[in-house]
PyMOL Python script that loads the backbone (N, CA, C, O; Angstrom):
from pymol import cmd

cmd.read_pdbstr("""\
ATOM      1  N   UNK A   1      56.151 -20.696  -5.651  1.00  0.00           N
ATOM      2  CA  UNK A   1      55.151 -20.114  -6.508  1.00  0.00           C
ATOM      3  C   UNK A   1      53.927 -21.017  -6.640  1.00  0.00           C
ATOM      4  O   UNK A   1      52.793 -20.539  -6.630  1.00  0.00           O
ATOM      5  N   UNK A   2      54.156 -22.288  -6.761  1.00  0.00           N
ATOM      6  CA  UNK A   2      53.032 -23.194  -6.934  1.00  0.00           C
ATOM      7  C   UNK A   2      52.163 -23.232  -5.686  1.00  0.00           C
ATOM      8  O   UNK A   2      50.946 -23.389  -5.774  1.00  0.00           O
ATOM      9  N   UNK A   3      52.790 -23.089  -4.531  1.00  0.00           N
ATOM     10  CA  UNK A   3      52.031 -23.123  -3.274  1.00  0.00           C
ATOM     11  C   UNK A   3      51.125 -21.897  -3.161  1.00  0.00           C
ATOM     12  O   UNK A   3      49.980 -22.009  -2.723  1.00  0.00           O
ATOM     13  N   UNK A   4      51.638 -20.721  -3.556  1.00  0.00           N
ATOM     14  CA  UNK A   4      50.812 -19.509  -3.513  1.00  0.00           C
ATOM     15  C   UNK A   4      49.680 -19.588  -4.526  1.00  0.00           C
ATOM     16  O   UNK A   4      48.558 -19.168  -4.245  1.00  0.00           O
ATOM     17  N   UNK A   5      49.972 -20.118  -5.685  1.00  0.00           N
ATOM     18  CA  UNK A   5      48.953 -20.259  -6.715  1.00  0.00           C
ATOM     19  C   UNK A   5      47.850 -21.200  -6.231  1.00  0.00           C
ATOM     20  O   UNK A   5      46.669 -20.938  -6.460  1.00  0.00           O
ATOM     21  N   UNK A   6      48.219 -22.271  -5.578  1.00  0.00           N
ATOM     22  CA  UNK A   6      47.223 -23.206  -5.063  1.00  0.00           C
ATOM     23  C   UNK A   6      46.387 -22.555  -3.965  1.00  0.00           C
ATOM     24  O   UNK A   6      45.181 -22.790  -3.887  1.00  0.00           O
ATOM     25  N   UNK A   7      47.012 -21.742  -3.119  1.00  0.00           N
ATOM     26  CA  UNK A   7      46.264 -21.058  -2.059  1.00  0.00           C
ATOM     27  C   UNK A   7      45.273 -20.061  -2.648  1.00  0.00           C
ATOM     28  O   UNK A   7      44.138 -19.954  -2.183  1.00  0.00           O
ATOM     29  N   UNK A   8      45.709 -19.335  -3.672  1.00  0.00           N
ATOM     30  CA  UNK A   8      44.813 -18.365  -4.306  1.00  0.00           C
ATOM     31  C   UNK A   8      43.648 -19.088  -4.966  1.00  0.00           C
ATOM     32  O   UNK A   8      42.508 -18.635  -4.871  1.00  0.00           O
ATOM     33  N   UNK A   9      43.917 -20.194  -5.625  1.00  0.00           N
ATOM     34  CA  UNK A   9      42.833 -20.964  -6.251  1.00  0.00           C
ATOM     35  C   UNK A   9      41.877 -21.511  -5.199  1.00  0.00           C
ATOM     36  O   UNK A   9      40.661 -21.479  -5.388  1.00  0.00           O
ATOM     37  N   UNK A  10      42.413 -22.007  -4.100  1.00  0.00           N
ATOM     38  CA  UNK A  10      41.560 -22.523  -3.031  1.00  0.00           C
ATOM     39  C   UNK A  10      40.698 -21.416  -2.436  1.00  0.00           C
ATOM     40  O   UNK A  10      39.520 -21.627  -2.146  1.00  0.00           O
ATOM     41  N   UNK A  11      41.290 -20.228  -2.253  1.00  0.00           N
ATOM     42  CA  UNK A  11      40.519 -19.106  -1.717  1.00  0.00           C
ATOM     43  C   UNK A  11      39.421 -18.706  -2.690  1.00  0.00           C
ATOM     44  O   UNK A  11      38.298 -18.429  -2.270  1.00  0.00           O
ATOM     45  N   UNK A  12      39.726 -18.672  -3.983  1.00  0.00           N
ATOM     46  CA  UNK A  12      38.723 -18.357  -4.996  1.00  0.00           C
ATOM     47  C   UNK A  12      37.595 -19.380  -4.998  1.00  0.00           C
ATOM     48  O   UNK A  12      36.428 -19.023  -5.154  1.00  0.00           O
ATOM     49  N   UNK A  13      37.944 -20.658  -4.824  1.00  0.00           N
ATOM     50  CA  UNK A  13      36.919 -21.690  -4.747  1.00  0.00           C
ATOM     51  C   UNK A  13      36.035 -21.491  -3.523  1.00  0.00           C
ATOM     52  O   UNK A  13      34.825 -21.707  -3.588  1.00  0.00           O
ATOM     53  N   UNK A  14      36.632 -21.083  -2.412  1.00  0.00           N
ATOM     54  CA  UNK A  14      35.848 -20.839  -1.202  1.00  0.00           C
ATOM     55  C   UNK A  14      34.887 -19.668  -1.398  1.00  0.00           C
ATOM     56  O   UNK A  14      33.736 -19.721  -0.965  1.00  0.00           O
ATOM     57  N   UNK A  15      35.363 -18.624  -2.045  1.00  0.00           N
ATOM     58  CA  UNK A  15      34.498 -17.473  -2.304  1.00  0.00           C
ATOM     59  C   UNK A  15      33.349 -17.874  -3.219  1.00  0.00           C
ATOM     60  O   UNK A  15      32.201 -17.504  -2.975  1.00  0.00           O
ATOM     61  N   UNK A  16      33.650 -18.620  -4.260  1.00  0.00           N
ATOM     62  CA  UNK A  16      32.594 -19.077  -5.180  1.00  0.00           C
ATOM     63  C   UNK A  16      31.593 -19.969  -4.469  1.00  0.00           C
ATOM     64  O   UNK A  16      30.388 -19.857  -4.693  1.00  0.00           O
ATOM     65  N   UNK A  17      32.086 -20.856  -3.612  1.00  0.00           N
ATOM     66  CA  UNK A  17      31.183 -21.741  -2.877  1.00  0.00           C
ATOM     67  C   UNK A  17      30.298 -20.938  -1.928  1.00  0.00           C
ATOM     68  O   UNK A  17      29.112 -21.232  -1.781  1.00  0.00           O
ATOM     69  N   UNK A  18      30.869 -19.935  -1.292  1.00  0.00           N
ATOM     70  CA  UNK A  18      30.088 -19.093  -0.387  1.00  0.00           C
ATOM     71  C   UNK A  18      28.998 -18.346  -1.155  1.00  0.00           C
ATOM     72  O   UNK A  18      27.863 -18.244  -0.687  1.00  0.00           O
ATOM     73  N   UNK A  19      29.339 -17.835  -2.315  1.00  0.00           N
ATOM     74  CA  UNK A  19      28.331 -17.147  -3.132  1.00  0.00           C
ATOM     75  C   UNK A  19      27.243 -18.102  -3.596  1.00  0.00           C
ATOM     76  O   UNK A  19      26.066 -17.742  -3.604  1.00  0.00           O
ATOM     77  N   UNK A  20      27.621 -19.314  -3.983  1.00  0.00           N
ATOM     78  CA  UNK A  20      26.625 -20.295  -4.408  1.00  0.00           C
ATOM     79  C   UNK A  20      25.712 -20.683  -3.254  1.00  0.00           C
ATOM     80  O   UNK A  20      24.519 -20.911  -3.456  1.00  0.00           O
ATOM     81  N   UNK A  21      26.260 -20.760  -2.045  1.00  0.00           N
ATOM     82  CA  UNK A  21      25.439 -21.126  -0.891  1.00  0.00           C
ATOM     83  C   UNK A  21      24.522 -19.983  -0.461  1.00  0.00           C
ATOM     84  O   UNK A  21      23.434 -20.229   0.060  1.00  0.00           O
ATOM     85  N   UNK A  22      24.945 -18.746  -0.670  1.00  0.00           N
ATOM     86  CA  UNK A  22      24.122 -17.620  -0.223  1.00  0.00           C
ATOM     87  C   UNK A  22      23.127 -17.153  -1.282  1.00  0.00           C
ATOM     88  O   UNK A  22      22.236 -16.366  -0.962  1.00  0.00           O
ATOM     89  N   UNK A  23      23.242 -17.603  -2.513  1.00  0.00           N
ATOM     90  CA  UNK A  23      22.309 -17.176  -3.565  1.00  0.00           C
ATOM     91  C   UNK A  23      20.854 -17.529  -3.264  1.00  0.00           C
ATOM     92  O   UNK A  23      19.987 -16.683  -3.486  1.00  0.00           O
ATOM     93  N   UNK A  24      20.536 -18.727  -2.772  1.00  0.00           N
ATOM     94  CA  UNK A  24      19.123 -18.988  -2.452  1.00  0.00           C
ATOM     95  C   UNK A  24      18.581 -18.039  -1.382  1.00  0.00           C
ATOM     96  O   UNK A  24      17.423 -17.626  -1.451  1.00  0.00           O
ATOM     97  N   UNK A  25      19.399 -17.697  -0.407  1.00  0.00           N
ATOM     98  CA  UNK A  25      18.958 -16.755   0.622  1.00  0.00           C
ATOM     99  C   UNK A  25      18.733 -15.369   0.038  1.00  0.00           C
ATOM    100  O   UNK A  25      17.762 -14.692   0.375  1.00  0.00           O
ATOM    101  N   UNK A  26      19.634 -14.958  -0.833  1.00  0.00           N
ATOM    102  CA  UNK A  26      19.478 -13.645  -1.471  1.00  0.00           C
ATOM    103  C   UNK A  26      18.201 -13.596  -2.301  1.00  0.00           C
ATOM    104  O   UNK A  26      17.468 -12.608  -2.258  1.00  0.00           O
ATOM    105  N   UNK A  27      17.933 -14.654  -3.054  1.00  0.00           N
ATOM    106  CA  UNK A  27      16.704 -14.701  -3.857  1.00  0.00           C
ATOM    107  C   UNK A  27      15.467 -14.653  -2.965  1.00  0.00           C
ATOM    108  O   UNK A  27      14.498 -13.958  -3.273  1.00  0.00           O
ATOM    109  N   UNK A  28      15.505 -15.389  -1.871  1.00  0.00           N
ATOM    110  CA  UNK A  28      14.367 -15.403  -0.952  1.00  0.00           C
ATOM    111  C   UNK A  28      14.151 -14.032  -0.324  1.00  0.00           C
ATOM    112  O   UNK A  28      13.014 -13.581  -0.182  1.00  0.00           O
ATOM    113  N   UNK A  29      15.232 -13.378   0.048  1.00  0.00           N
ATOM    114  CA  UNK A  29      15.122 -12.041   0.654  1.00  0.00           C
ATOM    115  C   UNK A  29      14.534 -11.050  -0.349  1.00  0.00           C
ATOM    116  O   UNK A  29      13.701 -10.225   0.026  1.00  0.00           O
ATOM    117  N   UNK A  30      14.943 -11.114  -1.601  1.00  0.00           N
ATOM    118  CA  UNK A  30      14.396 -10.203  -2.603  1.00  0.00           C
ATOM    119  C   UNK A  30      12.912 -10.460  -2.828  1.00  0.00           C
ATOM    120  O   UNK A  30      12.132  -9.520  -2.984  1.00  0.00           O
ATOM    121  N   UNK A  31      12.517 -11.749  -2.845  1.00  0.00           N
ATOM    122  CA  UNK A  31      11.098 -12.064  -3.012  1.00  0.00           C
ATOM    123  C   UNK A  31      10.281 -11.560  -1.822  1.00  0.00           C
ATOM    124  O   UNK A  31       9.188 -11.021  -1.996  1.00  0.00           O
ATOM    125  N   UNK A  32      10.813 -11.737  -0.619  1.00  0.00           N
ATOM    126  CA  UNK A  32      10.106 -11.245   0.565  1.00  0.00           C
ATOM    127  C   UNK A  32      10.032  -9.723   0.577  1.00  0.00           C
ATOM    128  O   UNK A  32       9.021  -9.153   0.989  1.00  0.00           O
ATOM    129  N   UNK A  33      11.090  -9.067   0.131  1.00  0.00           N
ATOM    130  CA  UNK A  33      11.088  -7.603   0.073  1.00  0.00           C
ATOM    131  C   UNK A  33      10.047  -7.100  -0.923  1.00  0.00           C
ATOM    132  O   UNK A  33       9.336  -6.132  -0.651  1.00  0.00           O
ATOM    133  N   UNK A  34       9.961  -7.763  -2.079  1.00  0.00           N
ATOM    134  CA  UNK A  34       8.942  -7.381  -3.061  1.00  0.00           C
ATOM    135  C   UNK A  34       7.541  -7.598  -2.507  1.00  0.00           C
ATOM    136  O   UNK A  34       6.661  -6.759  -2.697  1.00  0.00           O
ATOM    137  N   UNK A  35       7.328  -8.715  -1.825  1.00  0.00           N
ATOM    138  CA  UNK A  35       6.021  -8.988  -1.229  1.00  0.00           C
ATOM    139  C   UNK A  35       5.684  -7.958  -0.160  1.00  0.00           C
ATOM    140  O   UNK A  35       4.536  -7.525  -0.059  1.00  0.00           O
ATOM    141  N   UNK A  36       6.663  -7.563   0.633  1.00  0.00           N
ATOM    142  CA  UNK A  36       6.446  -6.562   1.673  1.00  0.00           C
ATOM    143  C   UNK A  36       6.055  -5.222   1.068  1.00  0.00           C
ATOM    144  O   UNK A  36       5.132  -4.567   1.553  1.00  0.00           O
ATOM    145  N   UNK A  37       6.741  -4.816   0.028  1.00  0.00           N
ATOM    146  CA  UNK A  37       6.437  -3.538  -0.621  1.00  0.00           C
ATOM    147  C   UNK A  37       5.035  -3.577  -1.233  1.00  0.00           C
ATOM    148  O   UNK A  37       4.272  -2.620  -1.100  1.00  0.00           O
ATOM    149  N   UNK A  38       4.698  -4.674  -1.900  1.00  0.00           N
ATOM    150  CA  UNK A  38       3.373  -4.767  -2.522  1.00  0.00           C
ATOM    151  C   UNK A  38       2.256  -4.777  -1.487  1.00  0.00           C
ATOM    152  O   UNK A  38       1.229  -4.128  -1.685  1.00  0.00           O
ATOM    153  N   UNK A  39       2.440  -5.499  -0.392  1.00  0.00           N
ATOM    154  CA  UNK A  39       1.383  -5.519   0.622  1.00  0.00           C
ATOM    155  C   UNK A  39       1.263  -4.167   1.311  1.00  0.00           C
ATOM    156  O   UNK A  39       0.158  -3.749   1.657  1.00  0.00           O
ATOM    157  N   UNK A  40       2.380  -3.478   1.515  1.00  0.00           N
ATOM    158  CA  UNK A  40       2.304  -2.143   2.109  1.00  0.00           C
ATOM    159  C   UNK A  40       1.586  -1.168   1.175  1.00  0.00           C
ATOM    160  O   UNK A  40       0.804  -0.336   1.634  1.00  0.00           O
ATOM    161  N   UNK A  41       1.842  -1.264  -0.114  1.00  0.00           N
ATOM    162  CA  UNK A  41       1.125  -0.411  -1.070  1.00  0.00           C
ATOM    163  C   UNK A  41      -0.366  -0.739  -1.079  1.00  0.00           C
ATOM    164  O   UNK A  41      -1.203   0.161  -1.145  1.00  0.00           O
ATOM    165  N   UNK A  42      -0.692  -2.024  -1.014  1.00  0.00           N
ATOM    166  CA  UNK A  42      -2.087  -2.439  -0.981  1.00  0.00           C
ATOM    167  C   UNK A  42      -2.795  -1.856   0.242  1.00  0.00           C
ATOM    168  O   UNK A  42      -3.887  -1.302   0.114  1.00  0.00           O
ATOM    169  N   UNK A  43      -2.192  -1.974   1.414  1.00  0.00           N
ATOM    170  CA  UNK A  43      -2.817  -1.449   2.629  1.00  0.00           C
ATOM    171  C   UNK A  43      -2.841   0.072   2.635  1.00  0.00           C
ATOM    172  O   UNK A  43      -3.761   0.667   3.195  1.00  0.00           O
ATOM    173  N   UNK A  44      -1.857   0.711   2.028  1.00  0.00           N
ATOM    174  CA  UNK A  44      -1.880   2.174   1.935  1.00  0.00           C
ATOM    175  C   UNK A  44      -3.056   2.635   1.092  1.00  0.00           C
ATOM    176  O   UNK A  44      -3.700   3.631   1.419  1.00  0.00           O
ATOM    177  N   UNK A  45      -3.343   1.924   0.012  1.00  0.00           N
ATOM    178  CA  UNK A  45      -4.491   2.268  -0.828  1.00  0.00           C
ATOM    179  C   UNK A  45      -5.792   2.056  -0.053  1.00  0.00           C
ATOM    180  O   UNK A  45      -6.697   2.889  -0.115  1.00  0.00           O
ATOM    181  N   UNK A  46      -5.883   0.946   0.675  1.00  0.00           N
ATOM    182  CA  UNK A  46      -7.096   0.659   1.444  1.00  0.00           C
ATOM    183  C   UNK A  46      -7.323   1.732   2.513  1.00  0.00           C
ATOM    184  O   UNK A  46      -8.434   2.244   2.646  1.00  0.00           O
ATOM    185  N   UNK A  47      -6.297   2.067   3.261  1.00  0.00           N
ATOM    186  CA  UNK A  47      -6.441   3.084   4.312  1.00  0.00           C
ATOM    187  C   UNK A  47      -6.746   4.445   3.692  1.00  0.00           C
ATOM    188  O   UNK A  47      -7.554   5.203   4.229  1.00  0.00           O
ATOM    189  N   UNK A  48      -6.108   4.758   2.573  1.00  0.00           N
ATOM    190  CA  UNK A  48      -6.400   6.014   1.885  1.00  0.00           C
ATOM    191  C   UNK A  48      -7.847   6.103   1.443  1.00  0.00           C
ATOM    192  O   UNK A  48      -8.475   7.153   1.578  1.00  0.00           O
ATOM    193  N   UNK A  49      -8.386   5.003   0.914  1.00  0.00           N
ATOM    194  CA  UNK A  49      -9.795   4.994   0.516  1.00  0.00           C
ATOM    195  C   UNK A  49     -10.713   5.127   1.723  1.00  0.00           C
ATOM    196  O   UNK A  49     -11.727   5.823   1.651  1.00  0.00           O
ATOM    197  N   UNK A  50     -10.378   4.477   2.821  1.00  0.00           N
ATOM    198  CA  UNK A  50     -11.200   4.601   4.028  1.00  0.00           C
ATOM    199  C   UNK A  50     -11.215   6.037   4.548  1.00  0.00           C
ATOM    200  O   UNK A  50     -12.263   6.538   4.957  1.00  0.00           O
ATOM    201  N   UNK A  51     -10.068   6.695   4.533  1.00  0.00           N
ATOM    202  CA  UNK A  51     -10.011   8.091   4.980  1.00  0.00           C
ATOM    203  C   UNK A  51     -10.791   8.974   4.018  1.00  0.00           C
ATOM    204  O   UNK A  51     -11.499   9.885   4.447  1.00  0.00           O
ATOM    205  N   UNK A  52     -10.669   8.716   2.740  1.00  0.00           N
ATOM    206  CA  UNK A  52     -11.397   9.510   1.751  1.00  0.00           C
ATOM    207  C   UNK A  52     -12.902   9.331   1.929  1.00  0.00           C
ATOM    208  O   UNK A  52     -13.648  10.310   1.898  1.00  0.00           O
ATOM    209  N   UNK A  53     -13.356   8.092   2.114  1.00  0.00           N
ATOM    210  CA  UNK A  53     -14.777   7.860   2.338  1.00  0.00           C
ATOM    211  C   UNK A  53     -15.257   8.513   3.630  1.00  0.00           C
ATOM    212  O   UNK A  53     -16.397   8.972   3.703  1.00  0.00           O
ATOM    213  N   UNK A  54     -14.402   8.560   4.650  1.00  0.00           N
ATOM    214  CA  UNK A  54     -14.807   9.147   5.921  1.00  0.00           C
ATOM    215  C   UNK A  54     -14.983  10.660   5.815  1.00  0.00           C
ATOM    216  O   UNK A  54     -15.849  11.227   6.480  1.00  0.00           O
ATOM    217  N   UNK A  55     -14.169  11.321   4.985  1.00  0.00           N
ATOM    218  CA  UNK A  55     -14.204  12.781   4.929  1.00  0.00           C
ATOM    219  C   UNK A  55     -14.860  13.343   3.679  1.00  0.00           C
ATOM    220  O   UNK A  55     -14.922  14.563   3.532  1.00  0.00           O
ATOM    221  N   UNK A  56     -15.349  12.511   2.776  1.00  0.00           N
ATOM    222  CA  UNK A  56     -15.979  13.085   1.591  1.00  0.00           C
ATOM    223  C   UNK A  56     -17.350  13.644   1.970  1.00  0.00           C
ATOM    224  O   UNK A  56     -18.020  13.138   2.871  1.00  0.00           O
ATOM    225  N   UNK A  57     -17.737  14.670   1.278  1.00  0.00           N
ATOM    226  CA  UNK A  57     -18.964  15.383   1.622  1.00  0.00           C
ATOM    227  C   UNK A  57     -20.188  14.540   1.284  1.00  0.00           C
ATOM    228  O   UNK A  57     -20.326  14.058   0.159  1.00  0.00           O
ATOM    229  N   UNK A  58     -21.066  14.367   2.249  1.00  0.00           N
ATOM    230  CA  UNK A  58     -22.286  13.605   1.941  1.00  0.00           C
ATOM    231  C   UNK A  58     -23.271  14.470   1.158  1.00  0.00           C
ATOM    232  O   UNK A  58     -23.309  15.690   1.312  1.00  0.00           O
ATOM    233  N   UNK A  59     -24.032  13.837   0.351  1.00  0.00           N
ATOM    234  CA  UNK A  59     -25.052  14.534  -0.418  1.00  0.00           C
ATOM    235  C   UNK A  59     -26.362  14.365   0.334  1.00  0.00           C
ATOM    236  O   UNK A  59     -26.998  13.313   0.272  1.00  0.00           O
ATOM    237  N   UNK A  60     -26.753  15.406   1.039  1.00  0.00           N
ATOM    238  CA  UNK A  60     -27.999  15.334   1.813  1.00  0.00           C
ATOM    239  C   UNK A  60     -29.042  16.204   1.127  1.00  0.00           C
ATOM    240  O   UNK A  60     -29.015  17.430   1.227  1.00  0.00           O
ATOM    241  N   UNK A  61     -29.929  15.569   0.451  1.00  0.00           N
ATOM    242  CA  UNK A  61     -31.011  16.308  -0.196  1.00  0.00           C
ATOM    243  C   UNK A  61     -32.341  15.754   0.312  1.00  0.00           C
ATOM    244  O   UNK A  61     -32.535  14.544   0.419  1.00  0.00           O
ATOM    245  N   UNK A  62     -33.249  16.681   0.620  1.00  0.00           N
ATOM    246  CA  UNK A  62     -34.549  16.307   1.147  1.00  0.00           C
ATOM    247  C   UNK A  62     -35.629  16.843   0.226  1.00  0.00           C
ATOM    248  O   UNK A  62     -35.542  17.954  -0.296  1.00  0.00           O
ATOM    249  N   UNK A  63     -36.632  16.032   0.048  1.00  0.00           N
ATOM    250  CA  UNK A  63     -37.722  16.455  -0.809  1.00  0.00           C
ATOM    251  C   UNK A  63     -39.023  15.939  -0.182  1.00  0.00           C
ATOM    252  O   UNK A  63     -39.161  14.743   0.075  1.00  0.00           O
ATOM    253  N   UNK A  64     -39.950  16.825   0.055  1.00  0.00           N
ATOM    254  CA  UNK A  64     -41.240  16.429   0.637  1.00  0.00           C
ATOM    255  C   UNK A  64     -42.370  17.008  -0.195  1.00  0.00           C
ATOM    256  O   UNK A  64     -42.222  18.045  -0.842  1.00  0.00           O
ATOM    257  N   UNK A  65     -43.482  16.330  -0.166  1.00  0.00           N
ATOM    258  CA  UNK A  65     -44.684  16.815  -0.850  1.00  0.00           C
ATOM    259  C   UNK A  65     -45.892  16.520   0.031  1.00  0.00           C
ATOM    260  O   UNK A  65     -46.011  15.442   0.614  1.00  0.00           O
ATOM    261  N   UNK A  66     -46.753  17.468   0.111  1.00  0.00           N
ATOM    262  CA  UNK A  66     -48.007  17.307   0.853  1.00  0.00           C
ATOM    263  C   UNK A  66     -49.134  17.660  -0.112  1.00  0.00           C
ATOM    264  O   UNK A  66     -49.391  18.836  -0.367  1.00  0.00           O
ATOM    265  N   UNK A  67     -49.789  16.668  -0.636  1.00  0.00           N
ATOM    266  CA  UNK A  67     -50.809  16.915  -1.672  1.00  0.00           C
ATOM    267  C   UNK A  67     -52.064  17.567  -1.122  1.00  0.00           C
ATOM    268  O   UNK A  67     -52.707  18.347  -1.826  1.00  0.00           O
ATOM    269  N   UNK A  68     -52.431  17.268   0.122  1.00  0.00           N
ATOM    270  CA  UNK A  68     -53.656  17.855   0.659  1.00  0.00           C
ATOM    271  C   UNK A  68     -53.505  19.350   0.875  1.00  0.00           C
ATOM    272  O   UNK A  68     -54.397  20.127   0.533  1.00  0.00           O
ATOM    273  N   UNK A  69     -52.375  19.753   1.442  1.00  0.00           N
ATOM    274  CA  UNK A  69     -52.164  21.174   1.708  1.00  0.00           C
ATOM    275  C   UNK A  69     -51.405  21.875   0.604  1.00  0.00           C
ATOM    276  O   UNK A  69     -51.082  23.056   0.737  1.00  0.00           O
ATOM    277  N   UNK A  70     -51.107  21.171  -0.498  1.00  0.00           N
ATOM    278  CA  UNK A  70     -50.347  21.730  -1.621  1.00  0.00           C
ATOM    279  C   UNK A  70     -48.986  22.275  -1.181  1.00  0.00           C
ATOM    280  O   UNK A  70     -48.565  23.335  -1.643  1.00  0.00           O
ATOM    281  N   UNK A  71     -48.304  21.564  -0.301  1.00  0.00           N
ATOM    282  CA  UNK A  71     -47.008  21.994   0.221  1.00  0.00           C
ATOM    283  C   UNK A  71     -45.900  21.190  -0.452  1.00  0.00           C
ATOM    284  O   UNK A  71     -45.955  19.962  -0.514  1.00  0.00           O
ATOM    285  N   UNK A  72     -44.913  21.892  -0.944  1.00  0.00           N
ATOM    286  CA  UNK A  72     -43.741  21.235  -1.526  1.00  0.00           C
ATOM    287  C   UNK A  72     -42.492  21.898  -0.987  1.00  0.00           C
ATOM    288  O   UNK A  72     -42.384  23.124  -1.019  1.00  0.00           O
ATOM    289  N   UNK A  73     -41.555  21.125  -0.496  1.00  0.00           N
ATOM    290  CA  UNK A  73     -40.273  21.674  -0.016  1.00  0.00           C
ATOM    291  C   UNK A  73     -39.137  20.842  -0.590  1.00  0.00           C
ATOM    292  O   UNK A  73     -39.259  19.635  -0.798  1.00  0.00           O
ATOM    293  N   UNK A  74     -38.052  21.517  -0.832  1.00  0.00           N
ATOM    294  CA  UNK A  74     -36.862  20.836  -1.334  1.00  0.00           C
ATOM    295  C   UNK A  74     -35.646  21.560  -0.780  1.00  0.00           C
ATOM    296  O   UNK A  74     -35.557  22.785  -0.864  1.00  0.00           O
ATOM    297  N   UNK A  75     -34.717  20.816  -0.219  1.00  0.00           N
ATOM    298  CA  UNK A  75     -33.508  21.445   0.306  1.00  0.00           C
ATOM    299  C   UNK A  75     -32.309  20.544   0.025  1.00  0.00           C
ATOM    300  O   UNK A  75     -32.408  19.317   0.025  1.00  0.00           O
ATOM    301  N   UNK A  76     -31.201  21.184  -0.208  1.00  0.00           N
ATOM    302  CA  UNK A  76     -29.942  20.477  -0.461  1.00  0.00           C
ATOM    303  C   UNK A  76     -28.907  21.048   0.491  1.00  0.00           C
ATOM    304  O   UNK A  76     -28.699  22.260   0.536  1.00  0.00           O
ATOM    305  N   UNK A  77     -28.260  20.180   1.249  1.00  0.00           N
ATOM    306  CA  UNK A  77     -27.235  20.617   2.186  1.00  0.00           C
ATOM    307  C   UNK A  77     -25.971  19.798   2.039  1.00  0.00           C
ATOM    308  O   UNK A  77     -26.030  18.582   1.852  1.00  0.00           O
ATOM    309  N   UNK A  78     -24.833  20.457   2.123  1.00  0.00           N
ATOM    310  CA  UNK A  78     -23.563  19.735   2.037  1.00  0.00           C
ATOM    311  C   UNK A  78     -22.651  20.105   3.201  1.00  0.00           C
ATOM    312  O   UNK A  78     -21.430  20.131   3.051  1.00  0.00           O
ATOM    313  N   UNK A  79     -23.237  20.387   4.349  1.00  0.00           N
ATOM    314  CA  UNK A  79     -22.413  20.734   5.505  1.00  0.00           C
ATOM    315  C   UNK A  79     -21.768  19.467   6.063  1.00  0.00           C
ATOM    316  O   UNK A  79     -22.430  18.448   6.266  1.00  0.00           O
ATOM    317  N   UNK A  80     -20.492  19.556   6.300  1.00  0.00           N
ATOM    318  CA  UNK A  80     -19.757  18.430   6.892  1.00  0.00           C
ATOM    319  C   UNK A  80     -18.863  18.970   7.987  1.00  0.00           C
ATOM    320  O   UNK A  80     -18.735  20.184   8.145  1.00  0.00           O
ATOM    321  N   UNK A  81     -18.264  18.107   8.723  1.00  0.00           N
ATOM    322  CA  UNK A  81     -17.408  18.503   9.837  1.00  0.00           C
ATOM    323  C   UNK A  81     -16.188  19.268   9.357  1.00  0.00           C
ATOM    324  O   UNK A  81     -15.698  20.153  10.059  1.00  0.00           O
ATOM    325  N   UNK A  82     -15.698  18.945   8.185  1.00  0.00           N
ATOM    326  CA  UNK A  82     -14.451  19.552   7.706  1.00  0.00           C
ATOM    327  C   UNK A  82     -14.641  20.925   7.085  1.00  0.00           C
ATOM    328  O   UNK A  82     -13.685  21.486   6.550  1.00  0.00           O
ATOM    329  N   UNK A  83     -15.857  21.492   7.138  1.00  0.00           N
ATOM    330  CA  UNK A  83     -16.072  22.838   6.593  1.00  0.00           C
ATOM    331  C   UNK A  83     -15.429  23.926   7.456  1.00  0.00           C
ATOM    332  O   UNK A  83     -15.234  25.045   6.981  1.00  0.00           O
ATOM    333  N   UNK A  84     -15.104  23.628   8.679  1.00  0.00           N
ATOM    334  CA  UNK A  84     -14.492  24.604   9.555  1.00  0.00           C
ATOM    335  C   UNK A  84     -15.493  25.398  10.353  1.00  0.00           C
ATOM    336  O   UNK A  84     -15.110  26.349  11.035  1.00  0.00           O
ATOM    337  N   UNK A  85     -16.748  25.050  10.294  1.00  0.00           N
ATOM    338  CA  UNK A  85     -17.746  25.807  11.045  1.00  0.00           C
ATOM    339  C   UNK A  85     -18.130  25.103  12.321  1.00  0.00           C
ATOM    340  O   UNK A  85     -18.963  25.605  13.076  1.00  0.00           O
TER     341      UNK A  85
END
""", "prot")
cmd.dss("prot")
cmd.show_as("cartoon", "prot")
cmd.util.cbc("prot")
cmd.orient("prot")
């Protein structure tokens, strides 16, 4: 009985030692995983903003005045590529 008890205690000590040795690696992996998720979210926001800026409708308004000929024109256009025309 004493021999089995000693073997079980030794095995438990080995398991505890293994967990203590792997804890720094586990902590490092979790920190790297958090950093990876945050950087991916950051780049997703940046790419999303770039796509939004690329496809948002430009405000094209023109205004001219000709004082000698008394000519005034004003036009506003919002045609973009994504209108489907």
